[in-house]
Structures are given as structure tokens and as C-alpha cells.
C-alpha positions in Angstrom: -7.7 -16.7 13.2 -8.9 -13.7 15.3 -10.0 -10.6 13.5 -8.0 -7.5 13.7 -9.1 -5.2 16.6 -8.8 -2.1 14.6 -9.9 -3.5 11.0 -12.4 -6.5 11.1 -11.6 -7.3 7.5 -8.0 -7.9 8.6 -7.2 -11.4 9.9 -4.6 -11.1 12.8 -1.8 -8.5 13.0 0.7 -9.7 10.5 1.3 -8.6 7.0 3.0 -9.9 3.8 5.3 -6.9 2.7 5.8 -7.2 -1.1 8.9 -4.9 -1.4 11.5 -7.8 -1.0 9.9 -10.9 -3.1 11.6 -14.1 -4.1 13.8 -13.9 -7.2 14.9 -15.9 -10.1 17.8 -14.1 -11.4 16.6 -10.5 -12.0 13.0 -11.4 -12.2 10.5 -12.0 -9.4 9.7 -15.9 -9.1 6.1 -16.1 -9.5 6.4 -19.9 -8.6 7.8 -19.2 -5.2 5.9 -16.2 -4.6 2.7 -18.0 -5.3 3.6 -20.8 -2.9 4.3 -18.3 -0.3 0.9 -16.6 -0.9 -0.7 -20.1 -0.5 0.9 -20.7 2.7 0.1 -17.3 4.0 -3.5 -17.5 3.2 -3.8 -21.0 4.3 -2.5 -19.9 7.6 -5.6 -17.7 8.0 -3.6 -14.4 7.4 -4.9 -12.2 4.6 -3.0 -8.7 4.4 -0.8 -7.7 1.5 1.3 -4.5 1.0 2.8 -3.2 -2.1 3.9 0.2 -4.0 4.5 1.0 -7.4 8.1 1.6 -6.9 8.6 -1.9 -5.4 10.8 -3.9 -7.8 10.6 -1.3 -10.4 6.9 -1.6 -10.8 7.0 -5.5 -11.1 5.6 -6.1 -7.4 2.2 -4.8 -8.5 2.2 -7.2 -11.6 3.2 -10.0 -9.4 0.3 -9.2 -7.1 -2.0 -9.6 -10.2 -0.4 -12.8 -11.6 0.0 -14.7 -8.3 -2.6 -13.4 -6.0 -5.6 -11.6 -7.7 -5.9 -14.1 -10.5 -5.8 -16.9 -8.2 -8.0 -16.0 -5.3 -11.3 -14.3 -5.0 -11.0 -10.8 -4.0 -12.8 -11.3 -0.8 -9.9 -13.7 0.2 -7.3 -11.0 0.6 -6.7 -7.4 2.0 -4.3 -5.2 -0.3 -2.7 -2.0 0.4 -1.1 0.3 -2.3 0.4 3.8 -2.2 0.7 7.0 -3.9 4.2 8.0 -4.5 5.3 11.7 -5.3 7.3 10.9 -8.5 4.1 9.6 -10.3 1.9 12.7 -10.2 2.2 16.4 -11.1 -1.5 17.3 -10.8 -4.7 16.2 -9.4 -5.7 14.6 -12.7 -2.4 12.6 -12.8 -3.4 11.1 -9.4 -6.6 9.5 -10.8 -5.0 8.3 -13.8 -2.2 6.7 -11.9 -4.6 5.3 -9.5 -6.5 3.5 -12.0 -3.3 2.2 -13.4 -2.5 0.9 -10.2 -6.0 -0.9 -10.0 -5.4 -2.6 -13.5 -1.5 -3.5 -12.5 -2.8 -5.4 -9.4 -5.8 -6.8 -11.0 -8.4 -5.3 -8.6 -11.2 -3.0 -8.6 -10.5 -1.4 -5.2 -7.8 -1.1 -2.6 -8.5 -1.9 1.0 -6.1 0.6 2.1 -4.4 3.5 0.2 -1.5 5.4 1.7 0.2 8.7 0.9 3.5 7.4 0.5 6.8 8.4 2.5 5.3 11.6 3.9 7.8 14.0 5.2 8.4 17.8 5.3 9.9 17.7 2.0 7.2 16.1 -0.1 3.9 17.0 1.9 3.6 20.1 0.1 3.7 18.4 -3.1 0.8 16.2 -1.9 -1.0 19.2 -0.6 -0.5 21.4 -3.8 -2.1 18.6 -5.9 -5.0 17.9 -3.7 -3.8 14.2 -3.2 -5.4 13.7 0.2 -8.7 15.2 -1.1 -8.5 13.0 -4.2 -8.1 9.9 -1.9 -10.9 11.0 0.1 -13.0 11.2 -3.0 -12.0 7.8 -4.1 -13.0 6.4 -0.8 -16.5 8.0 -1.1 -16.8 6.3 -4.7 -16.0 2.9 -3.0 -12.6 2.5 -4.7 -10.6 2.8 -1.2 -11.8 1.3 2.0 -9.3 3.4 4.2 -7.1 6.2 3.5 -3.8 6.6 5.5 0.0 7.6 5.3 3.3 6.0 5.4 5.5 8.3 7.2 9.3 8.9 7.6 10.0 12.0 9.5 9.8 13.4 13.2 6.7 13.6 15.6 6.3 17.3 15.1 5.8 16.7 11.3 3.3 13.8 11.9 1.3 16.0 14.4 1.0 18.7 11.6 -0.3 16.3 9.0 -2.8 14.5 11.3 -4.0 18.0 12.4 -4.3 19.0 8.8 -6.1 15.9 7.8 -8.2 14.2 10.8 -9.9 12.0 8.2 -6.6 10.0 7.9 -7.5 6.6 9.3 -4.0 4.8 9.7 -0.3 5.6 9.8 2.4 3.4 8.6 5.8 4.0 10.4 9.2 2.5 10.7 9.3 0.7 14.2 11.7 -1.7 15.7 13.7 -2.0 18.9 16.7 -0.3 17.7 14.8 2.7 16.3 12.5 3.0 19.3 14.5 5.5 21.1 16.8 6.6 18.3 16.7 10.3 18.0 17.2 10.3 14.1 14.2 8.1 13.4 12.2 9.3 16.5 10.1 6.2 16.4 9.0 6.4 20.0 7.6 10.0 19.8 6.1 9.3 16.3 4.2 6.3 17.6 2.9 8.3 20.6 1.7 11.0 18.4 -0.4 8.2 16.5 -1.8 7.2 20.1 -2.5 11.0 20.7 -4.5 11.0 17.6 -6.0 7.7 18.1 -4.7 6.4 14.8 -3.9 2.7 14.4 -0.5 2.0 13.2 1.1 -0.2 10.5 4.7 -1.1 11.2 7.2 -1.3 8.4 11.0 -2.4 9.0 10.4 -4.4 12.0 13.6 -6.2 11.6 15.4 -3.0 10.1 15.7 -4.5 6.7 16.8 -7.9 8.0 19.7 -6.5 9.9 18.1 -7.5 13.3 18.3 -11.1 12.1 22.2 -11.3 12.0 23.4 -10.0 15.4 26.7 -9.3 16.9 28.0 -12.4 18.7 27.5 -10.8 22.2 24.0 -9.8 21.4 23.2 -13.3 19.8 24.2 -15.2 23.1 21.6 -13.2 24.9 18.8 -14.5 22.7 20.3 -17.9 22.8 20.6 -18.2 26.6 16.8 -17.7 26.5 16.4 -21.1 25.2 13.3 -20.7 23.3 14.5 -22.0 20.2 13.0 -19.0 18.5 14.5 -16.9 15.8 16.0 -13.4 16.1 13.2 -12.3 13.8 10.7 -13.4 16.5 11.9 -11.1 18.8 11.9 -8.2 16.7 8.5 -8.8 15.2 6.9 -9.5 18.5 8.6 -6.4 20.0 6.8 -4.2 17.4 3.4 -6.3 17.6 3.4 -5.9 21.5 2.3 -2.3 21.5 -1.5 -1.7 22.1 -2.1 0.7 19.2 -0.2 -1.5 16.5 -2.7 -2.8 14.0 -0.5 -4.7 11.7 3.4 -5.5 11.5 4.7 -6.0 8.0 7.5 -8.3 7.0 9.1 -8.5 3.6 9.6 -12.1 3.2 11.8 -13.4 0.3 11.6 -17.2 0.5 9.6 -19.9 2.2 12.0 -20.3 5.0 11.4 -16.9 6.1 7.7 -17.3 5.4 7.5 -20.5 7.7 9.6 -19.0 10.5 7.5 -15.8 10.7 4.1 -17.8 10.7 5.3 -20.0 13.4 5.1 -17.2 15.9 2.8 -14.6 14.3 -0.3 -16.8 13.6 -0.8 -17.3 17.4 0.7 -14.2 18.3 2.1 -13.6 21.9 3.9 -10.3 22.8 7.4 -10.6 24.5 7.5 -11.7 27.9 9.4 -9.8 30.7 12.4 -12.2 30.1 12.5 -11.6 26.4 11.9 -7.9 26.8 14.9 -7.6 29.3 17.1 -9.5 26.6 16.0 -7.2 23.9 16.9 -4.2 26.0 20.4 -5.6 26.7 20.5 -6.1 22.9 19.9 -2.6 22.4 22.6 -1.6 25.0 25.0 -3.7 23.1 24.3 -1.9 19.8 24.7 1.5 21.6 28.0 0.5 23.0 29.3 0.0 19.6 28.5 3.4 18.5 31.4 5.4 17.1 30.2 8.7 18.9 29.1 8.5 22.4 26.5 11.2 22.1 23.6 11.4 24.5 21.4 13.3 22.5 21.1 16.2 25.0 20.8 18.6 22.1 22.5 21.6 24.0 24.6 21.9 20.9 21.8 22.6 18.5 20.2 25.7 20.0 23.6 27.7 19.6 24.6 26.4 16.2 24.7 29.2 13.7 24.4 27.0 10.7 21.3 25.1 12.3 22.9 21.6 12.1 21.2 18.9 13.8 24.2 17.6 15.4 23.0 14.7 17.6 20.7 13.3 14.9 23.6 13.3 12.2 25.8 11.4 14.9 23.0 9.0 15.4 22.8 8.3 11.6 26.5 7.7 11.3 26.5 5.4 14.2 23.5 3.6 12.7 25.3 3.5 9.3 28.2 1.8 10.9 26.1 -0.8 12.7 23.5 -1.4 9.9 24.7 -0.1 6.6 21.3 0.3 5.2 19.8 2.7 2.6 17.7 4.3 5.5 20.5 6.5 6.9 21.3 8.1 3.6 17.6 8.6 3.1 17.3 10.4 6.5 20.4 12.4 6.0 19.6 13.7 2.4 15.9 13.9 2.6 14.9 14.6 6.3 17.7 15.9 8.6 19.5 18.3 6.2 16.3 19.6 4.4 16.0 23.3 6.0 18.9 22.4 8.4 22.7 22.7 7.8 24.7 19.8 6.3 27.8 18.6 8.2 30.0 20.1 5.6 28.6 23.5 6.4 30.0 23.8 9.7 32.1 26.9 10.3 34.2 25.6 13.2 32.9 28.3 15.6 33.3 25.7 18.3 30.3 27.0 20.3 29.1 23.1 20.4 32.2 21.8 21.8 32.1 24.6 24.7 28.7 23.4 25.9 28.9 19.6 25.2 28.6 17.7 28.6 30.5 14.7 26.9 33.3 16.9 25.8 33.0 15.6 22.1 35.2 16.9 19.4 32.1 17.9 17.5 33.8 19.7 14.7 36.0 16.9 13.8 33.4 14.3 14.0 31.2 16.5 11.6 33.9 16.1 9.2 33.4 12.2 9.5 29.7 12.6 8.9 30.2 14.7 5.8 32.6 12.2 4.5 30.2 9.3 5.0 27.0 10.9 3.6 28.1 13.7 1.3 
């Protein structure tokens, strides 16, 4: 197993995300989780990712019981995160951090991320000196690398990386559907990471599992490749093929998913030209399914008196119809309407419709957005 090109303590470029662990009823199955950990480590890989909010706090406990108690600390790399609901002062951060070490059964974290950074909670982290505290903990040897996980646009990421150049790594949502999606802004966010020379950790490479079950027309494109590889393989290998990607995370819930992912990520090969063309056509199919044929020109945004980010809200509605995941609601409520107008706040001035090159009935469509998200 090759060492990671950015972090030599990491083997390969694939990580075990512990947000969707195997379940036995309403409890994590320690038996299956332990078996999956064994298979993962036996393959030569060693990176695990968790956060206190995963499985209602039970993910960290499962890490302790199934990983930390069963393997020497030198055998695995562990990431944890600081999430805004769990602190209201600088003192709270240290207390919470020490609890996380205890919950996970370790005495240090290899990576510690300021969790889900966006323009809404960033000020909370700054006010309570969260970044400064993490850097102090690094000096004390309790953290090896300080980074962030990020859910906002490229402009916000540039601000954070400018404010805190000591940040070593950035975790972003990155997959072939979101790559050019104006709402998630993945391509531009990735390019900011490149600009600041920050290695990238990928979350949601299969968009919460929705890039595994594809429309029939899209499925035929991958079947016609004749490779026998899974839909997940094209999504994970797409994400891992970019030069500044350090690690691709996958939240695996059973041994079948684990075995499939290991089959192509242990001996990683990026997508070839034929596969990349097929992925591009799959993206086009999804775009063709959109309810709203907005091209994202953004002419409508500048003249909107209510400051509604019209193309972004349309992209979210399209994505909600295609994928129906929690992400669209999160972006609507916590990203795109914070400091901007909600769809329901449209005053029907019609300025947007007068300038739209696609001649969309924007005012009517915004009522659809409001109905879906509000």
C-alpha cells in the first residue's frame, strides 16, 4: 500500500467514513463494524473519520469499542470534528475535546476539523477562538493536523483560508453531479483549495448513496462500458482522480459495500477517457431531468430587490427532485437564504422575467421552491 502523497501517516487515498455504520435494529452492530474494520485494515488502508453528531454520539463510542480497544494506536489514523452546538466558550472547547478523546479511546487525533464551516456559524467559531484553541492543542501534541469541513461557496472558503493560513486540510462535498452545480459550487470550492495549496478530503462522493441507484438511461451507459464495475466505483474514482485530492471518504454500512469499495480503491486507478465520457453523459441525463431549465447565467440576481439567489434555489429544487436528500434542505435553510431572500419573499416585480434569456416564469417557479423548502 502506497503512502499518501500529502500525509505520510495515511495509507492510500481512501477512508472509512463512520456516519452510516452497520445497524442491528436501532443500535450500531459492533460485530459487523469490527469485521469491516478488520477488512479495511487488512487491505492496508488506515484512515477513519467520525464526529460527535454521527449516530447521536454513538459513532465515537463504536470507534472506541471496535477499533481503539482492538488495535494499537499506531495502526490507524483518526479524524474527529468540533461542531458548533457543543460549545459556547473557549473553555467549553477544551472540555468537549477531552471528552471526544475519551469517547474514542485515544490520546490524540490525527486530524481535527472545524465542522461544517459556512458564513452562518463561522463567526461562532471565531468569537470563541475555536481555531486558536485547535492550534494550541496541536502544539501540545493532541492534534496532528488542523483543518475544516466546509459547506458554502468559494468566496467564503477564500475568506476562511485567508483568515487562518495555518489550516492544513479542507474537507468538501465533491462528486460528479455537484462538480458544476451552482448551489454546491464544488468546482470553484475545489479550485480555491488548489489556489491556497490545501489538500482536499472528499465527503459525499456518491452523494449519500444516490449515485449508486441511477436512472435506467444512465445505468445503460455504465453497463455498456463492460467493465463489470459498480456505479460507486465511477463516483469514487472520479473524486479521487483530481490532483489535489488527499483522501476520499465513503460511509459504508455493510461488508458488501466495503468489499466493493476495496476492490477498486486499494489499487487505485482514476477514470480513463472512456469512463470519464460516460460520467459526463450521466451528468447530462440528470440535467435533462431537471424541472427548471435554468442555465445559471445569474442575470436575474443583480436586479432582484429582495436579494433572492434565484438560480441557486432552482438548482436546489432540481436536485431535491432528483436525489431527495437532506443536503438540499440544509443548503436552502442554512446557506442560500442566510443574508439573502427566501423564495416566499418574492414581491412579483417581474424584473427577473424581463431579463431571463430562457424566458422562464421565475415568479411562478419561486412559489414551487417555497412550497418545497418552506
